[in-house]
C-alpha positions in Angstrom: 0.0 -0.3 0.0 2.6 2.1 0.7 4.3 1.8 -2.5 1.1 2.6 -4.2 0.5 6.0 -2.6 4.2 6.6 -3.9 3.8 5.5 -6.8 0.3 8.0 -7.1 2.2 10.8 -5.7 4.9 10.8 -8.0 2.9 10.7 -10.6 0.4 13.3 -9.6 3.5 15.9 -9.2 5.0 14.9 -12.5 1.9 15.5 -14.1 1.0 18.5 -12.8 4.8 20.0 -14.1 4.2 18.3 -17.3 0.7 20.5 -17.7 1.6 23.8 -16.4 2.6 26.0 -18.8 4.5 29.7 -19.0 2.7 33.1 -19.6 1.7 33.6 -23.2 0.7 36.8 -24.1 -2.6 37.2 -25.4 -3.5 37.9 -29.0 -5.3 41.1 -29.7 -7.3 41.0 -33.0 -6.5 44.0 -35.3 -9.5 45.8 -37.3 -8.9 45.0 -40.9 -7.9 47.7 -42.9 -10.1 48.9 -45.7 -8.8 50.5 -48.6 -11.2 53.4 -49.9 -10.6 54.2 -53.3 -12.2 54.4 -57.0 -11.9 51.3 -58.9 -11.2 51.4 -62.6 -13.2 48.5 -64.1 -16.1 47.3 -62.5 -16.8 43.7 -62.8 -20.8 43.7 -62.3 -20.6 45.9 -65.5 -18.2 44.2 -67.6 -19.6 40.8 -67.3 -23.1 41.2 -68.9 -21.2 43.7 -72.0 -18.9 40.7 -73.0 -22.0 38.4 -73.2 -23.5 41.4 -75.2 -20.9 41.6 -77.6 -20.6 38.0 -77.5 -24.3 37.7 -78.8 -23.9 40.2 -81.0 -20.4 38.9 -82.9 -22.9 35.1 -82.8 -26.0 36.5 -84.0 -23.6 38.3 -87.1 -22.7 35.0 -88.5 
């Protein structure tokens, strides 16, 4: 019984040191930076224009 108690004590002491960690600085999330500026091309208008040009070319053949 004494050996079992000694073994349990040794395992308990090593387990607590194995789990213990050092100081870890908290991670601070930064706010995303949004670049504001005029876009030179707008994909919302570009795709329909290309579709219309494709239909016009196909209908001329």
